[in-house]
C-alpha positions as CSV (number, residue, x, y, z in Angstrom):
1,X,11.8,-0.5,20.3
2,X,12.8,-0.2,16.6
3,X,10.6,-3.2,15.9
4,X,7.7,-1.5,17.6
5,X,8.1,1.6,15.4
6,X,8.4,-0.6,12.3
7,X,5.2,-2.5,13.2
8,X,3.4,0.8,13.7
9,X,4.6,2.2,10.4
10,X,3.5,-1.0,8.6
11,X,0.1,-0.8,10.2
12,X,-0.2,2.9,9.1
13,X,0.8,2.0,5.6
14,X,-1.7,-0.9,5.5
15,X,-4.5,1.4,6.7
16,X,-3.6,4.0,4.1
17,X,-3.7,1.4,1.3
18,X,-7.1,0.3,2.5
19,X,-8.4,3.9,2.4
20,X,-7.0,4.3,-1.1
21,X,-8.6,1.1,-2.3
22,X,-12.0,2.0,-0.9
23,X,-11.8,5.4,-2.5
24,X,-10.8,3.9,-5.8
25,X,-13.8,1.5,-5.7
26,X,-16.1,4.5,-5.3
27,X,-14.5,6.4,-8.1
28,X,-14.4,3.4,-10.4
29,X,-18.1,3.8,-11.2
30,X,-17.1,7.0,-13.0
31,X,-14.2,6.1,-15.3
32,X,-12.0,8.8,-16.6
33,X,-8.5,9.0,-17.9
34,X,-7.0,10.6,-14.8
35,X,-8.5,8.0,-12.6
36,X,-7.1,5.2,-14.8
37,X,-3.6,6.8,-14.5
38,X,-4.0,7.1,-10.7
39,X,-5.2,3.5,-10.5
40,X,-2.1,2.3,-12.4
41,X,0.2,4.4,-10.2
42,X,-1.6,3.0,-7.1
43,X,-1.0,-0.6,-8.3
44,X,2.7,0.2,-8.8
45,X,3.0,1.8,-5.4
46,X,1.2,-1.0,-3.7
47,X,3.5,-3.6,-5.3
48,X,6.6,-1.6,-4.2
49,X,5.2,-1.4,-0.7
50,X,4.6,-5.1,-0.6
51,X,8.1,-5.7,-1.9
52,X,9.5,-3.5,0.9
53,X,7.5,-5.3,3.5
54,X,8.8,-8.7,2.2
55,X,12.3,-7.3,2.4
56,X,11.7,-6.1,6.0
57,X,10.3,-9.6,6.8
58,X,13.5,-11.2,5.4
59,X,15.7,-8.8,7.3
60,X,13.9,-9.5,10.6
61,X,13.6,-13.2,10.0
62,X,9.8,-13.2,10.1
63,X,9.3,-14.3,6.5
């Protein structure tokens, strides 16, 4: 049951990242300083999320 909730949470996180990436591609055509800051923040958050997923994979033995 916990694994099911974890899998659903990961799927929601992945879907959110896809939405953010699509939005950033649309906005990239109009560069501005605020967008650049948000893009950098997104990259950092994406890396942290990927690190968390790798840690979960190691804990669950799926890595």
